[in-house]
N, C-alpha and C positions, 0 to 999 in steps of 0.2 A: 964756361964749360958745363956748369950745372944747368944753365938755361938751355943750352943745346940738347942736353940729355933729356930734359923735360919735354922739349918740343918733339923729339923723336919718339918718346914714349906715347905722347898724346896721339901722334900720327899713327903709330902702330895700333893703338887701341881703336882708333877710329876706323882704320882699315878692317880690323877684325869684325867690328860691329856691322860695317857695311857688308862684309862677306856673309855673315850669318843672316842678316836681314834679307839678302838676295836669295840665299838658300831656302829660307822659310817660305818666301814668296813662290819660288819654283815648286816646292813640295805642295803648297796649297793649290797652285795652278794644276799640277799633275793630278791631284785628288779630285778636283772638280771635273777634269776631263774623263777620269775613270768613272766617276759617279754618273756623268751624262751617258757614257757608253753602256754602263750597266743598266741605267734607266731605260735606254732604248732597247736593250736586249729583253728586259722584262716586258716592255710594251709589245715587242715582237712576239714573245712567247704567249702573252695574253691574247693577241690577235689570232695566233695560230690555234690556241685552245678554243677560242670562240668559233673559229671556222670548223674545227674538228667536232665541236659540240653540235653545231648546225648540221654537219654531215651525219652525225649519229642520230639526231632527231629525225632527219629526212629518211634515214635507213630504217629507223624504228617505225615510222609511219608507213613505209612501204611494206615492211614485214607484217604489220597489223592488218594492212589491206589484203595481203596475201592470205593471212590466217582467216580473216572474215570471209574471203572468197572461197577458201577451202571448206570452211564450216558450212557455208551455204550449199556448196556442191555436195558435201557429205549428207547434209539434211535432205537435200533433194533425192539423193540416192537411197537413203533409208526410207524416205516416204514411198519410193517406188517399191522397195523390198516389203515394207509393211503392207502395201496394197496387194502385192503378190500373195502374201500369206494371210490376207484377210484380217489384219489386226492393226494395232498401233503400238507406240512405244510402251504405253501402260499395259497393254495386253501381253506384249513380249516379256516385260518385267514380271508380270504375274506368273507367266509360264515358267520363267527362270526360277522364281521363288518356290514354285511347286516342286520342281526338280530338286532344288536344294533341300526341301523338306523331306522328300523321299530318300535322298542320299543320307540325311541325318538318321532316318529310321533304320536304314541298312547298317550304318556305322554303329548304331546302338545294339543291333542284334549281333554284330561281330564281336562284341565283348562277352558274349555268352559262351559257356562251355559247349562242346559238341552235343552232350546229352540234353542240356537246357534248350539248345537251338533246335534239336529234333522235336522237342515237345511244343515248341512255338513255331514250327515250320509253316503253319497256316498263315501266320503273319507275313512270312516271307512270300508265300503264294499271293497274298493280297497285295503286297507292294509290287510284285512283278505284274500282276493284273492291272493295277493302276498305271504302271509305267507303260505297258503295252497300249492302254487306252490313250495315253498322252501322245504316243507315236502316231495316232490317227489324226492329230491336230496338224494343220498346215504349218504351224510355227516350227514343228519338228524339222522342217526342211532347212532351217538355218544351221550352218555348220557348228556354231557354238552349242546348239541344243543336241545335235547328233553326237557330238563329242561327250557331252554330259551324260546322255542316255547310255552310250557305249561304256562309259566308266562305271555307271551304276550297274549295268548288266554284268560287267566283269566282276564286280563285288558280289553280286547275287550268286554268280557261278561259283566263286570261291567259297561262299557260305554253304552252298549245296554240297560241294566236295568235302567240306569240313565235317558236316553232320554224318552220323552213321546211317547206313541204309535202313536199319531197323534197330529197335531197342530190345535187347534181350539179356538175360543172365545165363550163366552156364551151370549145368547140374550134372554131377557125376553119379551114374547109376550105382547103387549099392546092392549087395546080395539081399534078395527078398523083395526088391522093388518091382512094381508094375505100374503101367501108365495111370491107372485109376488112382492108385495110392499117391504117386508123385503129384498128380494134379490136385488131389485133395489137400496135400501138404503145402504145395507152392502157390496154388491159386485160390485155395479155400473152397474149391468146387470140384469134386471128382469128375463131373460131367464134362469138364474142359479137357479131358484126356486127349480128345481128338485134336486139340490145338497143338499139343506136344507131338502127336503122331504126324500131323500134316506139315509141321514146321521142321521135322527132322527126317523127311522122307529118304534122304541119302543114307541113313543109318538104320532105319526101321523098315524091314521088308514085311514083317507081320506084326501088327499092333499087340498081339498076344505074346510075342517073344522079344524080350529085351535082355541085355546081358550086363553083368557088373563091369564097371570101369568105362562103359560107354559115356560119352560126354554129350548131353543134349542141350540145345538152345531153348530157353524158356522165354517166349515172346512177352515183352512188356509194352510194346507199342508198335503199331503197324507202319511199315515203310511206305514210300510213295507208290510202289507197284504191288502192294499187298492189300487184301481185303479179308476181314474176319467175318465169317457168316453169322448173321443174327437170326433169331427165331422168326420164322415166316419168310425167310429169303428163299429164292430159287434162282437158277442161272439166268433166265430171261430178265428177271427183275434186277438182278445185280448188274448185268451188262447194260441195262437201260439207265443206270445211275450216271449222273453227270461226271462224277469223279472217276468213273470206270471207263465206259465207252460212250455213254449217252445214246446208245443204240441197242435195243434188246436183241436184234438179229445177230449180234456178235457173240451170243452166248456160247457158241461152239468153240470159240477161241479159249474161253475160260475152261470149258469141259476138257478139251484136248490137253491143255497145259497142266491140268490138275487131276486128270483121269485116274492115275495110279492111286493116289490117296483117297479120292472120292470112292472108288470101287473097293479099295482096301478096307474102308470103314463100313462097307455094306451099302453104299449108295450107288446111284447111277445118274444118267443125264437128267432125270426128273426128280431125283431125291438127293439132297445134300443135308448135312447136319450142322446145327449151330456150333460155333467156336472153331470150325475148320478154318484154316488160313489158306486162302486162295492166292496163287500167284497171278498177276495181271500182265500178260504179254502185251507189249506195245508194238 
C-alpha cells in the first residue's frame, strides 16, 4: 500500500515537472518571436528614417539651389538699378548714411526749446539746404531714399512749426513813457526807438503818441520774414541780399509792405533808418 502511494506521488511530481518545463519553453519561444518582431519593426523604422533623411537632404539641396538662383537674380537686378542711378552698392550705402546723419542732426534740434530752436534756426536752414542738394543725386530715385527724405522733411516742417515766428518780449506802457525812453531802458540805446515803432505798427499810429497800458512787443530776434535795417542799408541793397530776394529790383515790394512806418518815421523810398524792422512779403 505504501509502495503504491509512493509510486503515485512520484508520478504526480514528474507530471508537474514536465508541465512546468513545457510552459517555460513555450514562454521562451514566445519571447523570441516577439523579440524578432520588434527587431524587424526597429529595422523598418530605421529604414524609413533613412529614407526620410535622404528626402530632406534632397529638399534642402533643392531649396539652396533656389536661394542661390534668387540671390543671383537679385544681384543682377540691383546691378541694373545701380547702373541706372550711376552708382554701386558702396555709393548707395554712403548716401544712406548721409541721410541718417542728417536725420540725427534734426532729431538733436528737436530736443531744444522753441526759443533755443529759434536762435539756432540757421542750423535747420543748413540741414534743409544739404537735404535739397542730396535730392539732386540720382540715388534719390530709389524708393528707400525718397521715403527717408520725406520723413526728414516732415521732421523739419514740425520743427519750423514749433519755433516762434519771432523772438520778442512784451512791455506794458506806463504813464510818462515814450518810445525814446523805453528803447533806452530796454535796448540800452534810445536810437532803437524806431524798432519798437515799426514792430508795433498796429498800435502806434504816431510815434510821438503812445498811451499807458498799451502792450508793445520788444523784438529780441528777427523772424524768417523780417529784416532789421542796418546802418548804410537802403531798399535796393536789402532786396538784393540772398536771404531777402536776391534781386535788387524787388525793392518796391519792401517799400509797399512797410510804407506806413517808413514814412511815419520820416523816411521815403530813398531813405530808411537803422533799427527799423521791415516785413518781407513772399
